[in-house]
N, CA, C and O atoms as a GROMACS GRO file, in nm:
protein
  592
    1MET      N    1  -2.818   5.886  -1.673
    1MET     CA    2  -2.937   5.828  -1.614
    1MET      C    3  -2.965   5.694  -1.680
    1MET      O    4  -2.955   5.680  -1.802
    2SER      N    5  -3.000   5.596  -1.600
    2SER     CA    6  -3.022   5.460  -1.650
    2SER      C    7  -3.167   5.439  -1.691
    2SER      O    8  -3.259   5.489  -1.626
    3ASN      N    9  -3.185   5.365  -1.799
    3ASN     CA   10  -3.319   5.327  -1.844
    3ASN      C   11  -3.357   5.188  -1.795
    3ASN      O   12  -3.458   5.133  -1.839
    4GLN      N   13  -3.279   5.133  -1.706
    4GLN     CA   14  -3.307   4.998  -1.656
    4GLN      C   15  -3.432   4.997  -1.570
    4GLN      O   16  -3.466   5.095  -1.504
    5PHE      N   17  -3.499   4.884  -1.575
    5PHE     CA   18  -3.613   4.866  -1.486
    5PHE      C   19  -3.592   4.737  -1.409
    5PHE      O   20  -3.516   4.650  -1.452
    6LYS      N   21  -3.658   4.725  -1.299
    6LYS     CA   22  -3.649   4.604  -1.218
    6LYS      C   23  -3.784   4.534  -1.221
    6LYS      O   24  -3.884   4.588  -1.175
    7ALA      N   25  -3.785   4.415  -1.276
    7ALA     CA   26  -3.907   4.336  -1.279
    7ALA      C   27  -3.911   4.247  -1.155
    7ALA      O   28  -3.809   4.192  -1.115
    8PRO      N   29  -4.028   4.233  -1.096
    8PRO     CA   30  -4.039   4.142  -0.982
    8PRO      C   31  -4.002   4.000  -1.024
    8PRO      O   32  -4.035   3.956  -1.134
    9SER      N   33  -3.934   3.931  -0.936
    9SER     CA   34  -3.895   3.793  -0.961
    9SER      C   35  -3.972   3.701  -0.869
    9SER      O   36  -3.990   3.730  -0.751
   10CYS      N   37  -4.016   3.590  -0.924
   10CYS     CA   38  -4.087   3.490  -0.845
   10CYS      C   39  -4.020   3.355  -0.866
   10CYS      O   40  -3.981   3.321  -0.978
   11ALA      N   41  -4.009   3.280  -0.760
   11ALA     CA   42  -3.958   3.144  -0.766
   11ALA      C   43  -4.076   3.049  -0.757
   11ALA      O   44  -4.163   3.065  -0.671
   12MET      N   45  -4.079   2.952  -0.844
   12MET     CA   46  -4.187   2.854  -0.849
   12MET      C   47  -4.126   2.715  -0.837
   12MET      O   48  -4.015   2.690  -0.882
   13ALA      N   49  -4.200   2.624  -0.775
   13ALA     CA   50  -4.152   2.487  -0.766
   13ALA      C   51  -4.259   2.392  -0.816
   13ALA      O   52  -4.379   2.412  -0.795
   14LEU      N   53  -4.213   2.289  -0.882
   14LEU     CA   54  -4.300   2.184  -0.934
   14LEU      C   55  -4.268   2.055  -0.860
   14LEU      O   56  -4.151   2.021  -0.838
   15ILE      N   57  -4.371   1.984  -0.821
   15ILE     CA   58  -4.354   1.854  -0.758
   15ILE      C   59  -4.424   1.753  -0.848
   15ILE      O   60  -4.545   1.761  -0.871
   16PHE      N   61  -4.346   1.657  -0.898
   16PHE     CA   62  -4.400   1.553  -0.985
   16PHE      C   63  -4.399   1.420  -0.912
   16PHE      O   64  -4.328   1.403  -0.813
   17ARG      N   65  -4.478   1.327  -0.962
   17ARG     CA   66  -4.469   1.189  -0.917
   17ARG      C   67  -4.502   1.099  -1.037
   17ARG      O   68  -4.542   1.147  -1.143
   18LYS      N   69  -4.484   0.972  -1.018
   18LYS     CA   70  -4.512   0.874  -1.122
   18LYS      C   71  -4.438   0.908  -1.251
   18LYS      O   72  -4.499   0.920  -1.358
   19ASN      N   73  -4.305   0.923  -1.238
   19ASN     CA   74  -4.219   0.949  -1.354
   19ASN      C   75  -4.263   1.072  -1.433
   19ASN      O   76  -4.267   1.071  -1.556
   20LYS      N   77  -4.297   1.178  -1.361
   20LYS     CA   78  -4.339   1.307  -1.417
   20LYS      C   79  -4.471   1.299  -1.495
   20LYS      O   80  -4.498   1.384  -1.580
   21SER      N   81  -4.552   1.199  -1.466
   21SER     CA   82  -4.682   1.193  -1.533
   21SER      C   83  -4.788   1.267  -1.454
   21SER      O   84  -4.897   1.295  -1.506
   22GLU      N   85  -4.758   1.300  -1.327
   22GLU     CA   86  -4.852   1.376  -1.244
   22GLU      C   87  -4.778   1.492  -1.177
   22GLU      O   88  -4.662   1.480  -1.138
   23VAL      N   89  -4.850   1.603  -1.164
   23VAL     CA   90  -4.794   1.722  -1.099
   23VAL      C   91  -4.891   1.766  -0.990
   23VAL      O   92  -5.013   1.759  -1.007
   24LEU      N   93  -4.837   1.813  -0.878
   24LEU     CA   94  -4.919   1.862  -0.768
   24LEU      C   95  -4.950   2.010  -0.789
   24LEU      O   96  -4.859   2.090  -0.810
   25LEU      N   97  -5.079   2.045  -0.782
   25LEU     CA   98  -5.122   2.183  -0.797
   25LEU      C   99  -5.204   2.226  -0.676
   25LEU      O  100  -5.258   2.144  -0.603
   26THR      N  101  -5.211   2.356  -0.657
   26THR     CA  102  -5.287   2.416  -0.549
   26THR      C  103  -5.392   2.510  -0.606
   26THR      O  104  -5.368   2.575  -0.708
   27LYS      N  105  -5.506   2.518  -0.540
   27LYS     CA  106  -5.610   2.612  -0.584
   27LYS      C  107  -5.603   2.735  -0.495
   27LYS      O  108  -5.615   2.726  -0.373
   28ARG      N  109  -5.584   2.851  -0.558
   28ARG     CA  110  -5.566   2.978  -0.487
   28ARG      C  111  -5.700   3.030  -0.434
   28ARG      O  112  -5.805   3.008  -0.493
   29GLN      N  113  -5.692   3.100  -0.320
   29GLN     CA  114  -5.809   3.171  -0.268
   29GLN      C  115  -5.763   3.286  -0.180
   29GLN      O  116  -5.660   3.278  -0.113
   30ASN      N  117  -5.840   3.392  -0.180
   30ASN     CA  118  -5.818   3.508  -0.092
   30ASN      C  119  -5.682   3.574  -0.106
   30ASN      O  120  -5.632   3.634  -0.011
   31THR      N  121  -5.620   3.565  -0.224
   31THR     CA  122  -5.488   3.626  -0.242
   31THR      C  123  -5.496   3.757  -0.318
   31THR      O  124  -5.405   3.840  -0.312
   32GLY      N  125  -5.606   3.776  -0.391
   32GLY     CA  126  -5.619   3.894  -0.474
   32GLY      C  127  -5.556   3.877  -0.611
   32GLY      O  128  -5.559   3.969  -0.693
   33TYR      N  129  -5.498   3.760  -0.637
   33TYR     CA  130  -5.438   3.732  -0.768
   33TYR      C  131  -5.478   3.593  -0.814
   33TYR      O  132  -5.443   3.493  -0.752
   34MET      N  133  -5.552   3.588  -0.921
   34MET     CA  134  -5.591   3.462  -0.984
   34MET      C  135  -5.659   3.364  -0.887
   34MET      O  136  -5.640   3.243  -0.895
   35ASP      N  137  -5.738   3.419  -0.797
   35ASP     CA  138  -5.810   3.333  -0.702
   35ASP      C  139  -5.903   3.238  -0.776
   35ASP      O  140  -5.956   3.270  -0.882
   36ASP      N  141  -5.924   3.121  -0.718
   36ASP     CA  142  -6.007   3.013  -0.770
   36ASP      C  143  -5.947   2.944  -0.892
   36ASP      O  144  -6.015   2.867  -0.960
   37LEU      N  145  -5.820   2.972  -0.921
   37LEU     CA  146  -5.750   2.902  -1.030
   37LEU      C  147  -5.641   2.813  -0.971
   37LEU      O  148  -5.588   2.840  -0.863
   38TRP      N  149  -5.608   2.707  -1.045
   38TRP     CA  150  -5.501   2.617  -1.003
   38TRP      C  151  -5.366   2.678  -1.037
   38TRP      O  152  -5.350   2.747  -1.137
   39ASP      N  153  -5.268   2.651  -0.949
   39ASP     CA  154  -5.136   2.711  -0.959
   39ASP      C  155  -5.031   2.608  -0.917
   39ASP      O  156  -5.065   2.501  -0.868
   40CYS      N  157  -4.904   2.642  -0.937
   40CYS     CA  158  -4.795   2.561  -0.884
   40CYS      C  159  -4.808   2.558  -0.732
   40CYS      O  160  -4.860   2.653  -0.672
   41THR      N  161  -4.764   2.452  -0.671
   41THR     CA  162  -4.784   2.439  -0.526
   41THR      C  163  -4.695   2.529  -0.444
   41THR      O  164  -4.732   2.567  -0.333
   42VAL      N  165  -4.580   2.564  -0.494
   42VAL     CA  166  -4.488   2.649  -0.419
   42VAL      C  167  -4.453   2.770  -0.505
   42VAL      O  168  -4.393   2.756  -0.612
   43CYS      N  169  -4.490   2.889  -0.458
   43CYS     CA  170  -4.464   3.012  -0.532
   43CYS      C  171  -4.431   3.122  -0.432
   43CYS      O  172  -4.487   3.128  -0.323
   44GLY      N  173  -4.339   3.208  -0.471
   44GLY     CA  174  -4.311   3.321  -0.383
   44GLY      C  175  -4.230   3.428  -0.451
   44GLY      O  176  -4.145   3.400  -0.536
   45HIS      N  177  -4.255   3.553  -0.412
   45HIS     CA  178  -4.173   3.664  -0.459
   45HIS      C  179  -4.036   3.652  -0.393
   45HIS      O  180  -4.026   3.622  -0.274
   46VAL      N  181  -3.933   3.675  -0.470
   46VAL     CA  182  -3.797   3.666  -0.419
   46VAL      C  183  -3.765   3.797  -0.347
   46VAL      O  184  -3.768   3.904  -0.406
   47GLU      N  185  -3.734   3.785  -0.219
   47GLU     CA  186  -3.700   3.902  -0.139
   47GLU      C  187  -3.554   3.941  -0.166
   47GLU      O  188  -3.475   3.860  -0.213
   48GLU      N  189  -3.521   4.064  -0.136
   48GLU     CA  190  -3.390   4.121  -0.168
   48GLU      C  191  -3.273   4.038  -0.118
   48GLU      O  192  -3.172   4.026  -0.188
   49ASN      N  193  -3.283   3.980   0.000
   49ASN     CA  194  -3.170   3.908   0.058
   49ASN      C  195  -3.177   3.757   0.040
   49ASN      O  196  -3.100   3.684   0.102
   50ASN      N  197  -3.270   3.709  -0.044
   50ASN     CA  198  -3.284   3.566  -0.067
   50ASN      C  199  -3.254   3.532  -0.213
   50ASN      O  200  -3.283   3.610  -0.304
   51SER      N  201  -3.197   3.416  -0.232
   51SER     CA  202  -3.181   3.364  -0.367
   51SER      C  203  -3.313   3.298  -0.409
   51SER      O  204  -3.404   3.282  -0.328
   52MET      N  205  -3.320   3.260  -0.534
   52MET     CA  206  -3.439   3.189  -0.582
   52MET      C  207  -3.456   3.059  -0.504
   52MET      O  208  -3.567   3.025  -0.462
   53LYS      N  209  -3.347   2.986  -0.486
   53LYS     CA  210  -3.356   2.859  -0.414
   53LYS      C  211  -3.393   2.882  -0.267
   53LYS      O  212  -3.471   2.804  -0.211
   54ASP      N  213  -3.339   2.987  -0.206
   54ASP     CA  214  -3.378   3.020  -0.068
   54ASP      C  215  -3.530   3.039  -0.061
   54ASP      O  216  -3.595   2.991   0.032
   55THR      N  217  -3.584   3.108  -0.160
   55THR     CA  218  -3.727   3.136  -0.162
   55THR      C  219  -3.808   3.007  -0.168
   55THR      O  220  -3.909   2.994  -0.098
   56ILE      N  221  -3.766   2.912  -0.249
   56ILE     CA  222  -3.837   2.784  -0.259
   56ILE      C  223  -3.832   2.710  -0.125
   56ILE      O  224  -3.933   2.658  -0.078
   57VAL      N  225  -3.714   2.706  -0.063
   57VAL     CA  226  -3.700   2.638   0.066
   57VAL      C  227  -3.795   2.699   0.169
   57VAL      O  228  -3.864   2.626   0.240
   58ILE      N  229  -3.799   2.831   0.176
   58ILE     CA  230  -3.886   2.901   0.271
   58ILE      C  231  -4.034   2.876   0.240
   58ILE      O  232  -4.112   2.841   0.328
   59GLU      N  233  -4.071   2.894   0.114
   59GLU     CA  234  -4.212   2.881   0.075
   59GLU      C  235  -4.262   2.737   0.087
   59GLU      O  236  -4.378   2.715   0.123
   60ALA      N  237  -4.177   2.639   0.058
   60ALA     CA  238  -4.218   2.498   0.071
   60ALA      C  239  -4.255   2.467   0.216
   60ALA      O  240  -4.352   2.397   0.243
   61LYS      N  241  -4.177   2.519   0.308
   61LYS     CA  242  -4.206   2.498   0.451
   61LYS      C  243  -4.334   2.572   0.491
   61LYS      O  244  -4.420   2.515   0.558
   62GLU      N  245  -4.345   2.699   0.450
   62GLU     CA  246  -4.461   2.779   0.488
   62GLU      C  247  -4.591   2.730   0.424
   62GLU      O  248  -4.695   2.727   0.490
   63GLU      N  249  -4.586   2.690   0.297
   63GLU     CA  250  -4.707   2.657   0.223
   63GLU      C  251  -4.747   2.510   0.234
   63GLU      O  252  -4.866   2.478   0.238
   64LEU      N  253  -4.646   2.420   0.237
   64LEU     CA  254  -4.676   2.276   0.234
   64LEU      C  255  -4.630   2.200   0.357
   64LEU      O  256  -4.667   2.084   0.375
   65GLY      N  257  -4.548   2.264   0.442
   65GLY     CA  258  -4.499   2.196   0.562
   65GLY      C  259  -4.388   2.096   0.534
   65GLY      O  260  -4.364   2.007   0.616
   66ILE      N  261  -4.321   2.107   0.420
   66ILE     CA  262  -4.213   2.013   0.388
   66ILE      C  263  -4.078   2.083   0.394
   66ILE      O  264  -4.066   2.204   0.374
   67GLU      N  265  -3.975   2.002   0.423
   67GLU     CA  266  -3.839   2.054   0.426
   67GLU      C  267  -3.771   2.018   0.295
   67GLU      O  268  -3.766   1.901   0.256
   68VAL      N  269  -3.718   2.119   0.229
   68VAL     CA  270  -3.649   2.102   0.102
   68VAL      C  271  -3.508   2.156   0.116
   68VAL      O  272  -3.489   2.265   0.170
   69LEU      N  273  -3.410   2.081   0.068
   69LEU     CA  274  -3.272   2.128   0.066
   69LEU      C  275  -3.243   2.192  -0.070
   69LEU      O  276  -3.295   2.148  -0.172
   70LYS      N  277  -3.161   2.294  -0.068
   70LYS     CA  278  -3.131   2.364  -0.194
   70LYS      C  279  -3.072   2.269  -0.299
   70LYS      O  280  -3.097   2.285  -0.418
   71GLU      N  281  -2.995   2.170  -0.253
   71GLU     CA  282  -2.935   2.077  -0.350
   71GLU      C  283  -3.039   1.982  -0.411
   71GLU      O  284  -3.010   1.912  -0.508
   72ASP      N  285  -3.159   1.979  -0.355
   72ASP     CA  286  -3.267   1.897  -0.411
   72ASP      C  287  -3.358   1.975  -0.505
   72ASP      O  288  -3.466   1.928  -0.541
   73LEU      N  289  -3.314   2.094  -0.544
   73LEU     CA  290  -3.388   2.175  -0.641
   73LEU      C  291  -3.314   2.174  -0.774
   73LEU      O  292  -3.195   2.203  -0.780
   74LYS      N  293  -3.386   2.141  -0.880
   74LYS     CA  294  -3.327   2.138  -1.014
   74LYS      C  295  -3.395   2.243  -1.099
   74LYS      O  296  -3.518   2.247  -1.108
   75PHE      N  297  -3.315   2.329  -1.163
   75PHE     CA  298  -3.371   2.430  -1.252
   75PHE      C  299  -3.456   2.362  -1.358
   75PHE      O  300  -3.417   2.260  -1.416
   76ALA      N  301  -3.574   2.420  -1.384
   76ALA     CA  302  -3.665   2.364  -1.484
   76ALA      C  303  -3.690   2.460  -1.598
   76ALA      O  304  -3.674   2.423  -1.715
   77ALA      N  305  -3.728   2.584  -1.566
   77ALA     CA  306  -3.766   2.676  -1.673
   77ALA      C  307  -3.765   2.820  -1.625
   77ALA      O  308  -3.767   2.849  -1.505
   78PHE      N  309  -3.760   2.910  -1.724
   78PHE     CA  310  -3.767   3.054  -1.699
   78PHE      C  311  -3.879   3.108  -1.787
   78PHE      O  312  -3.886   3.078  -1.906
   79THR      N  313  -3.968   3.187  -1.728
   79THR     CA  314  -4.075   3.251  -1.803
   79THR      C  315  -4.063   3.403  -1.789
   79THR      O  316  -4.054   3.455  -1.678
   80HIS      N  317  -4.062   3.471  -1.902
   80HIS     CA  318  -4.066   3.617  -1.903
   80HIS      C  319  -4.210   3.655  -1.932
   80HIS      O  320  -4.258   3.639  -2.044
   81LEU      N  321  -4.278   3.704  -1.830
   81LEU     CA  322  -4.422   3.729  -1.837
   81LEU      C  323  -4.452   3.878  -1.842
   81LEU      O  324  -4.393   3.957  -1.769
   82ARG      N  325  -4.542   3.914  -1.930
   82ARG     CA  326  -4.595   4.051  -1.930
   82ARG      C  327  -4.744   4.042  -1.909
   82ARG      O  328  -4.816   3.980  -1.987
   83SER      N  329  -4.789   4.106  -1.801
   83SER     CA  330  -4.933   4.112  -1.773
   83SER      C  331  -4.981   4.254  -1.802
   83SER      O  332  -4.904   4.338  -1.850
   84GLU      N  333  -5.104   4.280  -1.774
   84GLU     CA  334  -5.158   4.415  -1.795
   84GLU      C  335  -5.098   4.517  -1.700
   84GLU      O  336  -5.099   4.637  -1.728
   85THR      N  337  -5.045   4.469  -1.588
   85THR     CA  338  -4.997   4.561  -1.486
   85THR      C  339  -4.847   4.559  -1.462
   85THR      O  340  -4.793   4.652  -1.402
   86ALA      N  341  -4.777   4.454  -1.506
   86ALA     CA  342  -4.634   4.443  -1.473
   86ALA      C  343  -4.564   4.342  -1.564
   86ALA      O  344  -4.626   4.267  -1.638
   87VAL      N  345  -4.432   4.344  -1.554
   87VAL     CA  346  -4.347   4.244  -1.619
   87VAL      C  347  -4.283   4.163  -1.506
   87VAL      O  348  -4.237   4.220  -1.407
   88TYR      N  349  -4.281   4.030  -1.522
   88TYR     CA  350  -4.227   3.942  -1.418
   88TYR      C  351  -4.122   3.849  -1.476
   88TYR      O  352  -4.124   3.816  -1.594
   89PHE      N  353  -4.032   3.806  -1.389
   89PHE     CA  354  -3.939   3.697  -1.418
   89PHE      C  355  -3.981   3.581  -1.328
   89PHE      O  356  -3.974   3.592  -1.205
   90TYR      N  357  -4.023   3.472  -1.387
   90TYR     CA  358  -4.060   3.351  -1.312
   90TYR      C  359  -3.954   3.244  -1.337
   90TYR      O  360  -3.925   3.211  -1.452
   91VAL      N  361  -3.898   3.192  -1.232
   91VAL     CA  362  -3.801   3.084  -1.244
   91VAL      C  363  -3.859   2.961  -1.175
   91VAL      O  364  -3.897   2.965  -1.058
   92TYR      N  365  -3.863   2.852  -1.251
   92TYR     CA  366  -3.921   2.727  -1.203
   92TYR      C  367  -3.812   2.628  -1.168
   92TYR      O  368  -3.711   2.615  -1.238
   93PHE      N  369  -3.834   2.558  -1.057
   93PHE     CA  370  -3.747   2.448  -1.014
   93PHE      C  371  -3.833   2.325  -0.991
   93PHE      O  372  -3.951   2.335  -0.960
   94VAL      N  373  -3.772   2.208  -1.008
   94VAL     CA  374  -3.837   2.083  -0.970
   94VAL      C  375  -3.781   2.045  -0.834
   94VAL      O  376  -3.660   2.045  -0.814
   95ILE      N  377  -3.870   2.012  -0.743
   95ILE     CA  378  -3.828   1.960  -0.613
   95ILE      C  379  -3.806   1.810  -0.632
   95ILE      O  380  -3.902   1.734  -0.650
   96LYS      N  381  -3.680   1.767  -0.627
   96LYS     CA  382  -3.646   1.627  -0.651
   96LYS      C  383  -3.671   1.541  -0.527
   96LYS      O  384  -3.702   1.422  -0.539
   97ASP      N  385  -3.658   1.601  -0.409
   97ASP     CA  386  -3.675   1.525  -0.285
   97ASP      C  387  -3.714   1.623  -0.174
   97ASP      O  388  -3.683   1.742  -0.182
   98TYR      N  389  -3.781   1.573  -0.073
   98TYR     CA  390  -3.821   1.654   0.041
   98TYR      C  391  -3.849   1.563   0.159
   98TYR      O  392  -3.862   1.442   0.144
   99LYS      N  393  -3.857   1.624   0.277
   99LYS     CA  394  -3.890   1.550   0.400
   99LYS      C  395  -4.020   1.606   0.454
   99LYS      O  396  -4.044   1.727   0.448
  100GLY      N  397  -4.103   1.518   0.506
  100GLY     CA  398  -4.229   1.559   0.565
  100GLY      C  399  -4.347   1.518   0.481
  100GLY      O  400  -4.334   1.462   0.372
  101LYS      N  401  -4.463   1.548   0.535
  101LYS     CA  402  -4.589   1.516   0.468
  101LYS      C  403  -4.646   1.643   0.407
  101LYS      O  404  -4.660   1.745   0.475
  102ILE      N  405  -4.679   1.637   0.279
  102ILE     CA  406  -4.737   1.754   0.212
  102ILE      C  407  -4.878   1.776   0.264
  102ILE      O  408  -4.961   1.685   0.264
  103GLU      N  409  -4.903   1.898   0.308
  103GLU     CA  410  -5.038   1.936   0.352
  103GLU      C  411  -5.054   2.087   0.336
  103GLU      O  412  -4.956   2.161   0.328
  104ILE      N  413  -5.177   2.131   0.334
  104ILE     CA  414  -5.206   2.275   0.322
  104ILE      C  415  -5.172   2.342   0.454
  104ILE      O  416  -5.233   2.311   0.557
  105LYS      N  417  -5.076   2.432   0.452
  105LYS     CA  418  -5.035   2.504   0.572
  105LYS      C  419  -5.088   2.646   0.576
  105LYS      O  420  -5.082   2.713   0.679
  106GLU      N  421  -5.140   2.694   0.463
  106GLU     CA  422  -5.197   2.828   0.456
  106GLU      C  423  -5.340   2.816   0.400
  106GLU      O  424  -5.365   2.855   0.286
  107PRO      N  425  -5.432   2.763   0.481
  107PRO     CA  426  -5.568   2.740   0.431
  107PRO      C  427  -5.642   2.868   0.392
  107PRO      O  428  -5.741   2.863   0.319
  108GLU      N  429  -5.594   2.982   0.440
  108GLU     CA  430  -5.656   3.108   0.401
  108GLU      C  431  -5.620   3.146   0.257
  108GLU      O  432  -5.688   3.227   0.195
  109LYS      N  433  -5.511   3.086   0.203
  109LYS     CA  434  -5.466   3.118   0.067
  109LYS      C  435  -5.482   3.001  -0.030
  109LYS      O  436  -5.476   3.019  -0.152
  110CYS      N  437  -5.503   2.883   0.024
  110CYS     CA  438  -5.509   2.762  -0.059
  110CYS      C  439  -5.630   2.679  -0.018
  110CYS      O  440  -5.640   2.635   0.097
  111SER      N  441  -5.721   2.657  -0.112
  111SER     CA  442  -5.841   2.580  -0.079
  111SER      C  443  -5.826   2.432  -0.107
  111SER      O  444  -5.897   2.350  -0.046
  112GLU      N  445  -5.736   2.394  -0.199
  112GLU     CA  446  -5.721   2.253  -0.235
  112GLU      C  447  -5.580   2.224  -0.283
  112GLU      O  448  -5.511   2.311  -0.335
  113LEU      N  449  -5.538   2.098  -0.264
  113LEU     CA  450  -5.417   2.042  -0.324
  113LEU      C  451  -5.462   1.918  -0.398
  113LEU      O  452  -5.540   1.838  -0.347
  114GLU      N  453  -5.411   1.902  -0.520
  114GLU     CA  454  -5.454   1.784  -0.596
  114GLU      C  455  -5.346   1.747  -0.699
  114GLU      O  456  -5.280   1.834  -0.757
  115TRP      N  457  -5.330   1.615  -0.719
  115TRP     CA  458  -5.242   1.565  -0.823
  115TRP      C  459  -5.318   1.561  -0.954
  115TRP      O  460  -5.432   1.515  -0.959
  116PHE      N  461  -5.256   1.611  -1.061
  116PHE     CA  462  -5.316   1.611  -1.194
  116PHE      C  463  -5.224   1.541  -1.293
  116PHE      O  464  -5.102   1.556  -1.287
  117ASN      N  465  -5.284   1.466  -1.383
  117ASN     CA  466  -5.209   1.408  -1.493
  117ASN      C  467  -5.160   1.524  -1.579
  117ASN      O  468  -5.238   1.615  -1.611
  118VAL      N  469  -5.033   1.524  -1.617
  118VAL     CA  470  -4.977   1.636  -1.693
  118VAL      C  471  -5.039   1.649  -1.832
  118VAL      O  472  -5.029   1.754  -1.895
  119GLU      N  473  -5.102   1.542  -1.879
  119GLU     CA  474  -5.171   1.547  -2.008
  119GLU      C  475  -5.314   1.599  -1.995
  119GLU      O  476  -5.382   1.622  -2.095
  120ASP      N  477  -5.359   1.617  -1.872
  120ASP     CA  478  -5.497   1.660  -1.848
  120ASP      C  479  -5.500   1.762  -1.733
  120ASP      O  480  -5.568   1.743  -1.632
  121LEU      N  481  -5.426   1.872  -1.752
  121LEU     CA  482  -5.424   1.977  -1.651
  121LEU      C  483  -5.560   2.046  -1.647
  121LEU      O  484  -5.630   2.050  -1.748
  122PRO      N  485  -5.598   2.100  -1.532
  122PRO     CA  486  -5.732   2.161  -1.521
  122PRO      C  487  -5.749   2.282  -1.613
  122PRO      O  488  -5.655   2.358  -1.637
  123LYS      N  489  -5.869   2.297  -1.665
  123LYS     CA  490  -5.900   2.411  -1.753
  123LYS      C  491  -5.887   2.543  -1.678
  123LYS      O  492  -5.845   2.644  -1.735
  124ASN      N  493  -5.923   2.543  -1.550
  124ASN     CA  494  -5.916   2.665  -1.469
  124ASN      C  495  -5.781   2.674  -1.397
  124ASN      O  496  -5.774   2.683  -1.274
  125MET      N  497  -5.675   2.671  -1.478
  125MET     CA  498  -5.538   2.683  -1.428
  125MET      C  499  -5.479   2.814  -1.482
  125MET      O  500  -5.514   2.856  -1.592
  126ILE      N  501  -5.392   2.876  -1.405
  126ILE     CA  502  -5.325   2.998  -1.452
  126ILE      C  503  -5.250   2.964  -1.581
  126ILE      O  504  -5.167   2.872  -1.584
  127LYS      N  505  -5.279   3.037  -1.687
  127LYS     CA  506  -5.233   3.001  -1.821
  127LYS      C  507  -5.081   2.999  -1.837
  127LYS      O  508  -5.027   2.910  -1.902
  128ASP      N  509  -5.012   3.096  -1.778
  128ASP     CA  510  -4.867   3.097  -1.796
  128ASP      C  511  -4.802   2.980  -1.722
  128ASP      O  512  -4.699   2.930  -1.766
  129ARG      N  513  -4.862   2.937  -1.611
  129ARG     CA  514  -4.810   2.821  -1.538
  129ARG      C  515  -4.830   2.694  -1.620
  129ARG      O  516  -4.741   2.610  -1.629
  130ARG      N  517  -4.950   2.682  -1.681
  130ARG     CA  518  -4.978   2.566  -1.766
  130ARG      C  519  -4.873   2.558  -1.878
  130ARG      O  520  -4.817   2.452  -1.906
  131LYS      N  521  -4.849   2.672  -1.943
  131LYS     CA  522  -4.753   2.675  -2.054
  131LYS      C  523  -4.614   2.635  -2.005
  131LYS      O  524  -4.546   2.556  -2.071
  132ALA      N  525  -4.571   2.687  -1.892
  132ALA     CA  526  -4.438   2.656  -1.840
  132ALA      C  527  -4.423   2.506  -1.814
  132ALA      O  528  -4.320   2.448  -1.847
  133ILE      N  529  -4.524   2.444  -1.755
  133ILE     CA  530  -4.518   2.300  -1.728
  133ILE      C  531  -4.512   2.222  -1.858
  133ILE      O  532  -4.428   2.134  -1.874
  134LYS      N  533  -4.601   2.253  -1.950
  134LYS     CA  534  -4.606   2.182  -2.079
  134LYS      C  535  -4.474   2.195  -2.155
  134LYS      O  536  -4.422   2.097  -2.208
  135GLU      N  537  -4.422   2.318  -2.160
  135GLU     CA  538  -4.297   2.341  -2.233
  135GLU      C  539  -4.179   2.272  -2.164
  135GLU      O  540  -4.094   2.214  -2.231
  136TYR      N  541  -4.174   2.276  -2.032
  136TYR     CA  542  -4.067   2.207  -1.958
  136TYR      C  543  -4.068   2.058  -1.991
  136TYR      O  544  -3.962   2.000  -2.015
  137LEU      N  545  -4.184   1.998  -1.993
  137LEU     CA  546  -4.194   1.855  -2.020
  137LEU      C  547  -4.154   1.822  -2.164
  137LEU      O  548  -4.122   1.707  -2.194
  138LYS      N  549  -4.155   1.921  -2.252
  138LYS     CA  550  -4.107   1.903  -2.391
  138LYS      C  551  -3.958   1.934  -2.402
  138LYS      O  552  -3.901   1.923  -2.511
  139GLY      N  553  -3.895   1.971  -2.291
  139GLY     CA  554  -3.752   2.003  -2.292
  139GLY      C  555  -3.720   2.148  -2.320
  139GLY      O  556  -3.604   2.182  -2.342
  140LYS      N  557  -3.822   2.234  -2.321
  140LYS     CA  558  -3.799   2.376  -2.345
  140LYS      C  559  -3.791   2.449  -2.211
  140LYS      O  560  -3.881   2.438  -2.128
  141ASN      N  561  -3.683   2.523  -2.192
  141ASN     CA  562  -3.659   2.586  -2.062
  141ASN      C  563  -3.680   2.736  -2.060
  141ASN      O  564  -3.666   2.799  -1.956
  142TYR      N  565  -3.714   2.795  -2.175
  142TYR     CA  566  -3.740   2.939  -2.179
  142TYR      C  567  -3.876   2.963  -2.243
  142TYR      O  568  -3.906   2.907  -2.349
  143ASN      N  569  -3.958   3.047  -2.178
  143ASN     CA  570  -4.091   3.078  -2.228
  143ASN      C  571  -4.116   3.227  -2.218
  143ASN      O  572  -4.065   3.295  -2.128
  144GLU      N  573  -4.194   3.276  -2.310
  144GLU     CA  574  -4.246   3.413  -2.300
  144GLU      C  575  -4.396   3.403  -2.299
  144GLU      O  576  -4.455   3.320  -2.369
  145PHE      N  577  -4.459   3.487  -2.219
  145PHE     CA  578  -4.605   3.485  -2.210
  145PHE      C  579  -4.654   3.629  -2.201
  145PHE      O  580  -4.605   3.708  -2.120
  146GLY      N  581  -4.752   3.663  -2.285
  146GLY     CA  582  -4.811   3.795  -2.282
  146GLY      C  583  -4.742   3.899  -2.368
  146GLY      O  584  -4.774   4.017  -2.360
  147TRP      N  585  -4.648   3.856  -2.450
  147TRP     CA  586  -4.572   3.950  -2.532
  147TRP      C  587  -4.628   3.964  -2.672
  147TRP      O  588  -4.587   4.053  -2.746
  148ASP      N  589  -4.721   3.876  -2.712
  148ASP     CA  590  -4.774   3.887  -2.848
  148ASP      C  591  -4.912   3.947  -2.851
  148ASP      O  592  -4.970   3.963  -2.958
   0.00000   0.00000   0.00000
């Protein structure tokens, strides 16, 4: 009998501008998870038949209305998260290029989109996402959150 467990995997995407001095964030609403907090603009649970990059391509179109090619995704960071209810694997990618105009496509789940200076991220941001962005910008690609 195996003692292995399967942790949910989520793919996250970061969109920067101005030489990575600004990052685009979304404010969550009506999702049942971390509502009213700022989050990465593209997030999604990885479905059984999709790769992480497939998930970003799908979610970018659904959430922001932009077309992203898998070759325009660059691995950024991995976070091993432990919350009160579950353990997660979060994999972050940077969207290097896209086609289309960024706009809120799921207004029932997203109340705002805003560019933030990476040195002045909002106080009401999901903490593990803040850490992942800060650590990525320092060149660190692996993070643990909630383990101490």
